[in-house]
matplotlib code that plots the C-alpha trace (Angstrom):
import matplotlib.pyplot as plt

x = [0.0, 1.0, 2.0, 1.0, 3.5, 2.8, 2.3, -0.5, -1.8, -1.9, -3.7, -6.3, -6.8, -7.1, -9.7, -11.8, -11.7, -12.4, -9.4, -7.4, -3.6, -2.7, -4.9, -3.4, -2.9, -5.9, -8.1, -6.8, -7.6, -11.1, -12.1, -10.8, -12.7, -15.9, -15.7, -15.0, -18.0, -20.3, -19.3, -19.8, -23.2, -24.4, -23.0, -24.7, -28.1, -28.4, -29.8, -28.5, -25.4, -24.2, -24.3, -22.6, -19.8, -19.3, -19.0, -16.4, -14.4, -14.8, -13.4, -10.4, -9.6, -10.0, -7.5, -5.1, -5.5, -5.0, -2.0, 0.4, 4.1, 6.3, 6.5, 10.3, 10.1, 11.4, 8.8, 9.5, 8.0, 6.3, 8.4, 6.7, 7.0, 8.4, 5.7, 3.2, 2.3, 0.8, -2.3, -2.9, -2.7, -5.0, -7.6, -7.4, -7.8, -10.9, -12.5, -11.8, -13.2, -16.4, -16.9, -16.5, -18.9, -21.5, -21.1, -21.5, -24.6, -26.2, -25.9, -27.0, -30.3, -30.8, -29.4, -31.3, -32.3, -35.8, -38.6, -40.8, -44.4, -46.9, -49.2, -52.7, -55.6, -57.9, -61.6, -63.7, -67.6, -69.3, -73.0, -75.7, -77.8, -75.7, -76.5, -76.1, -74.4, -72.3, -71.7, -68.6, -69.4, -67.5, -69.0, -68.5, -71.1, -72.2, -70.8, -70.4, -66.8, -67.6, -70.5, -69.7, -71.0, -70.7, -69.1, -66.0, -63.6, -61.0, -60.0, -57.4, -58.3, -56.5, -56.4, -59.4, -63.1, -65.8, -69.5, -70.4, -73.9, -75.1, -78.4, -80.0, -82.7, -84.9, -84.4, -86.1, -83.5, -80.2, -76.9, -75.3, -72.1, -69.3, -66.0, -62.3, -59.6, -56.3, -52.9, -51.7, -54.8, -57.3, -61.0, -63.6, -67.3, -70.0, -73.4, -76.6, -79.8, -83.4, -83.4, -86.6, -90.2, -93.3, -97.1, -99.0, -102.8, -104.5, -108.0, -110.1, -113.3, -114.8, -115.7, -114.3, -111.1, -107.6, -104.4, -101.0, -97.7, -94.6, -96.6, -98.0, -101.7, -102.4, -106.2, -108.8, -108.4, -109.5, -108.2, -106.0, -102.3, -99.7, -96.2, -93.5, -89.7, -88.4, -87.8, -89.6, -92.6, -94.9, -98.6, -101.5, -105.3, -107.3, -110.8, -112.4, -113.8, -111.7, -108.4, -105.8, -104.4, -100.7, -98.2, -94.7, -94.1, -91.0, -91.5, -89.5, -88.9, -91.9, -94.0, -97.7, -98.6, -102.2, -102.9, -106.2, -106.7, -109.4, -110.5, -112.1, -114.1, -112.3, -113.1, -114.0, -116.5, -118.1, -118.4, -120.0, -122.6, -123.5, -123.7, -125.7, -129.4, -132.1, -133.6, -136.5, -138.6, -138.6, -139.8, -136.8, -134.5, -136.8, -136.6, -132.8, -132.0, -130.1, -126.5, -126.4, -125.7, -122.4, -122.6, -123.8, -121.0, -118.3, -115.0, -112.7, -115.3, -117.1, -114.6, -111.7, -114.0, -114.9, -111.3, -110.3, -113.0, -111.8, -108.1, -108.1, -107.8, -105.4, -105.8, -103.3, -100.6, -100.3, -97.4, -95.0, -94.2, -91.0, -91.2, -91.3, -94.8, -95.9, -94.0, -95.3, -98.9, -98.5, -96.8, -99.8, -102.3, -100.5, -100.0, -103.6, -105.0, -102.9, -101.5, -103.2, -101.4, -101.4, -97.6, -98.0, -95.8, -95.9, -93.8, -95.3, -95.6, -99.4, -99.6, -97.2, -99.0, -102.4, -101.4, -102.7, -100.4, -102.8, -102.0, -98.3, -98.6, -100.7, -98.1, -95.3, -97.3, -97.8, -94.1, -93.0, -94.8, -92.0, -89.5, -86.7, -85.1, -84.5, -86.7, -88.9, -87.6, -84.0, -84.7, -86.5, -83.8, -85.8, -83.1, -80.5, -79.4, -79.0, -82.3, -83.9, -85.7, -89.3, -89.7, -93.4, -94.0, -92.2, -89.7, -86.1, -86.2, -89.0, -87.4, -86.2, -89.6, -91.2, -88.7, -89.7, -93.4, -92.8, -90.9, -93.7, -96.2, -94.2, -92.7, -89.4, -86.2, -82.5, -81.7]
y = [0.0, 3.6, 6.1, 9.8, 12.5, 14.5, 17.6, 20.1, 17.7, 14.8, 16.8, 17.8, 14.2, 13.0, 15.7, 14.7, 11.1, 11.9, 9.9, 10.5, 11.2, 7.7, 5.9, 2.8, 2.1, -0.2, 2.5, 5.0, 2.5, 1.7, 5.3, 6.3, 3.5, 4.4, 8.0, 7.0, 4.6, 7.3, 9.8, 7.2, 6.2, 9.9, 10.3, 7.2, 8.0, 11.4, 12.1, 15.7, 16.0, 19.0, 17.1, 14.1, 16.2, 17.8, 14.4, 13.3, 16.4, 15.6, 12.1, 13.5, 16.0, 13.2, 11.1, 14.0, 14.6, 10.9, 10.5, 8.4, 8.5, 5.3, 3.5, 3.9, 7.7, 9.2, 11.0, 14.6, 17.0, 20.0, 23.1, 26.1, 29.1, 32.3, 34.1, 31.2, 28.7, 25.2, 26.5, 28.8, 26.0, 23.8, 26.4, 26.9, 23.2, 23.1, 25.9, 24.2, 20.9, 22.7, 24.3, 21.0, 19.3, 22.0, 21.7, 17.9, 18.1, 20.6, 18.1, 15.2, 17.0, 18.3, 16.0, 17.8, 21.4, 22.2, 21.8, 24.8, 24.4, 23.2, 25.9, 25.9, 24.7, 27.4, 27.3, 29.2, 29.0, 30.6, 29.9, 30.3, 32.4, 35.3, 36.6, 33.3, 32.8, 29.9, 28.5, 26.5, 24.3, 22.0, 18.6, 17.5, 19.9, 22.0, 25.1, 27.9, 28.7, 31.3, 32.8, 34.7, 35.6, 32.8, 35.1, 33.0, 34.8, 32.3, 31.9, 29.7, 27.0, 24.2, 20.8, 18.6, 17.8, 20.4, 20.7, 23.3, 24.7, 27.2, 29.0, 31.8, 34.1, 33.5, 29.7, 27.1, 24.4, 24.2, 22.9, 20.8, 18.7, 17.2, 18.3, 17.7, 20.3, 18.6, 20.0, 22.5, 22.0, 24.5, 23.6, 25.5, 24.7, 26.0, 25.0, 25.7, 26.6, 27.3, 24.4, 22.8, 23.7, 23.6, 24.2, 26.9, 26.9, 30.0, 29.6, 32.6, 33.3, 35.5, 35.1, 37.4, 38.2, 38.4, 36.6, 38.2, 36.3, 38.5, 41.4, 39.4, 38.6, 34.9, 34.9, 34.3, 32.2, 28.6, 25.1, 25.9, 25.2, 27.7, 26.3, 28.4, 28.1, 27.0, 29.9, 32.8, 34.5, 37.3, 36.4, 38.8, 38.4, 41.6, 42.6, 46.0, 47.2, 44.7, 44.9, 43.1, 39.8, 39.3, 36.6, 35.5, 31.8, 29.7, 26.8, 23.5, 21.3, 19.2, 20.8, 21.6, 24.5, 25.6, 29.0, 30.2, 33.9, 35.7, 39.2, 41.5, 44.7, 48.0, 50.2, 53.1, 51.1, 49.7, 53.2, 54.7, 52.0, 52.6, 56.4, 56.5, 57.6, 55.1, 55.3, 57.7, 55.2, 51.8, 50.3, 51.5, 49.4, 46.5, 46.9, 46.4, 42.7, 41.2, 40.0, 36.5, 33.9, 32.0, 28.8, 25.9, 23.5, 25.7, 24.2, 26.2, 28.9, 27.8, 25.6, 28.2, 30.8, 28.6, 27.6, 31.2, 31.9, 29.0, 30.1, 33.8, 33.6, 31.9, 31.4, 33.4, 31.3, 31.0, 32.5, 35.2, 35.5, 33.5, 31.1, 27.4, 27.1, 29.9, 28.4, 24.9, 26.2, 28.4, 25.5, 23.2, 25.8, 26.4, 22.7, 21.7, 24.6, 24.6, 21.1, 19.8, 16.4, 15.0, 15.1, 16.9, 19.7, 22.5, 21.0, 22.3, 25.7, 25.3, 25.0, 27.9, 30.3, 29.4, 31.2, 34.8, 37.8, 38.8, 35.6, 36.1, 39.7, 38.5, 35.9, 38.4, 40.8, 38.0, 37.1, 40.7, 40.6, 38.5, 41.4, 39.2, 42.0, 39.9, 39.5, 36.4, 35.5, 35.4, 33.6, 30.8, 30.5, 31.7, 34.1, 31.3, 31.5, 28.4, 27.1, 23.8, 21.9, 22.5, 25.8, 27.0, 23.6, 24.6, 22.0, 23.0, 22.8, 25.3, 28.0, 30.1, 30.3, 31.0, 33.8, 35.3, 35.0, 36.7, 39.6, 40.0, 40.2, 42.9, 41.0, 42.5, 41.0, 41.6, 41.1]
z = [0.0, -0.2, 2.4, 2.5, 3.2, 6.3, 4.4, 3.6, 1.0, 3.4, 6.1, 3.5, 2.4, 6.0, 6.7, 3.6, 4.6, 8.2, 9.6, 12.7, 12.4, 13.6, 11.0, 9.4, 5.8, 5.7, 7.1, 4.5, 1.7, 3.1, 3.6, 0.2, -1.7, 0.3, -0.8, -4.4, -4.4, -3.0, -5.7, -8.5, -7.2, -7.1, -10.7, -12.0, -10.4, -11.8, -15.3, -15.4, -17.6, -15.7, -12.4, -13.8, -15.2, -11.8, -10.2, -12.7, -11.9, -8.2, -8.7, -10.5, -7.8, -5.2, -7.0, -7.1, -3.4, -2.6, -4.9, -2.8, -2.4, -2.4, 0.9, 0.9, 0.7, 3.9, 6.1, 6.4, 8.8, 7.2, 7.4, 8.8, 6.6, 8.1, 10.0, 9.7, 12.4, 12.2, 13.9, 11.0, 8.5, 10.6, 10.7, 7.0, 6.3, 8.6, 6.7, 3.4, 4.7, 6.0, 2.6, 0.8, 3.2, 2.7, -1.1, -0.9, 1.3, -1.0, -3.9, -1.8, -0.9, -4.4, -7.1, -9.8, -10.2, -8.7, -11.1, -11.8, -10.5, -13.0, -14.3, -12.8, -15.0, -16.5, -17.0, -19.5, -19.9, -22.9, -22.9, -25.6, -25.4, -24.0, -20.5, -18.7, -15.3, -14.2, -10.7, -9.8, -6.8, -4.5, -5.2, -1.6, -0.1, -3.1, -1.6, -4.2, -5.1, -7.7, -9.5, -12.7, -16.1, -18.7, -21.3, -22.1, -19.7, -18.3, -14.7, -13.0, -10.4, -8.5, -10.1, -9.2, -9.7, -9.6, -10.3, -13.0, -13.3, -15.9, -15.9, -17.9, -16.5, -19.5, -19.8, -17.6, -18.3, -16.4, -17.7, -14.9, -15.2, -13.1, -14.6, -13.9, -14.3, -15.2, -14.1, -16.7, -18.9, -20.3, -20.3, -22.4, -22.1, -24.4, -22.9, -24.8, -23.0, -24.1, -26.5, -27.8, -28.3, -26.1, -26.3, -24.5, -23.9, -22.5, -21.1, -20.1, -18.1, -20.9, -24.5, -27.3, -25.5, -27.2, -26.2, -26.9, -26.4, -26.4, -27.9, -30.8, -31.1, -31.3, -31.2, -28.5, -25.4, -25.6, -26.1, -29.1, -28.3, -29.4, -30.2, -28.7, -28.2, -24.9, -22.4, -20.9, -22.5, -21.6, -21.9, -21.7, -22.1, -22.9, -23.5, -23.7, -20.4, -18.4, -16.6, -18.7, -17.3, -17.6, -16.6, -17.4, -18.1, -18.6, -21.0, -20.9, -23.9, -25.0, -22.2, -22.6, -20.2, -19.6, -18.1, -16.6, -17.2, -15.2, -16.4, -14.0, -14.9, -14.9, -11.9, -14.1, -16.1, -12.9, -11.3, -14.5, -14.5, -10.9, -11.3, -14.6, -14.3, -15.1, -18.6, -19.1, -21.1, -19.6, -22.8, -24.6, -22.5, -22.9, -26.6, -26.7, -26.9, -23.9, -24.6, -25.9, -23.3, -23.6, -25.6, -23.5, -22.7, -24.1, -23.0, -20.7, -19.7, -16.5, -14.7, -14.7, -13.2, -10.3, -9.8, -9.4, -6.9, -4.8, -4.9, -4.0, -0.2, 2.2, 6.0, 8.1, 9.7, 13.5, 15.4, 14.3, 10.6, 9.7, 12.6, 12.0, 13.2, 10.8, 7.9, 8.3, 8.5, 5.4, 3.6, 4.4, 3.2, -0.1, -0.9, 0.2, -1.9, -5.1, -5.4, -8.6, -9.2, -5.6, -5.2, -1.8, -3.1, -5.6, -8.4, -11.7, -13.3, -13.5, -9.8, -9.2, -11.6, -10.1, -6.9, -7.2, -6.5, -3.8, -1.9, -2.2, -1.0, 1.9, 2.8, 2.7, 4.9, 7.5, 7.3, 8.1, 11.4, 12.7, 12.3, 11.1, 9.0, 5.9, 2.8, 2.7, -0.8, 0.6, 3.9, 2.0, -0.7, -3.7, -4.8, -4.8, -1.1, 1.0, 2.5, 3.4, 0.7, -0.2, 1.6, 1.4, -0.3, -3.5, -4.8, -5.3, -9.1, -9.3, -7.0, -9.8, -11.4, -8.1, -7.5, -10.8, -10.0, -6.7, -8.4, -10.9, -8.1, -6.4, -3.4, -2.0, -3.3, -2.9, -6.6]

ax = plt.figure().add_subplot(projection="3d")
ax.plot(x, y, z, "-o")
ax.set_aspect("equal")
plt.show()
């Protein structure tokens, strides 16, 4: 085996190998081979060319440091330079060793350069028709993460699964999907709403009236179905001398919706009839023929009128407005009065539109006696806020249409 000179080079080698001064030749050989093997393993494991090249250079420098001298070479004590002391050289070697150790540990902990973080996925929603809104929900509890216009503007989100819901104020249908945003990916969704066709039937309580849909005259009321596109439409029934009847409906694909329109006499016409003097010649009034009676058995004329008379009042609920006792009583009255299909809930547009505005206004007046300081439409979730299912007997899927009906009737809303 080889021997190392007791020189600055030998001290540096012994420090790198971590050997004491009295180490044997076998200990020198074992420590040197262990260090070589460690450097080679680090070089072979790495896929970075720069790192592998640095390890090759480290091996070469190690071999130069461990270059042995023949065993026969006499041992010489290092000569101290003028003005220099062995303590100075020892301190310098310790600093060099610490620097090398720090360099080695840095490469052990980071064998490759740190990877830049992957870009976050982006989401864009462009709905048809324009004016729609999308909700991004947490699928675990359906909490709303964001509510924004579905106009195609992109936003970044963490990777994962989400629930995407798109709605339009004029469309009864809702676009609802479970989506996944992959790391570094871009997702663009283009949902289409208000798709399909439906039928609208408008019945009235008077003959010779006129029905208008979205401002266009479609004829008198009756059993004739009117094909319309899916979505919201404004319907009115008019007759001279009577207050026009108006409603807004939202049609679903392949739906046949029947409306019952009740016309009431105008106040001015009624007061003029009461204040007009009796005719001077009683025979003259007798000579004028009475108005012809409505045709016997005419469909859609008598039954709607009786329906309206039965559904224009609602019992006041017990307790303070907004309390659970009051809510349950009002819910029972609404369902028992306006449920037409026996589902024990209000789950169709026909049932919802059959509730007169006077009833809704009366319910809101009762609710405000509780002094809760929040609108009834917000407390019970009709404006999209969180609320228990089937508040006031109206199913969850019909809340949007109920909210529009309440707005049309003049109830207080936050939106």
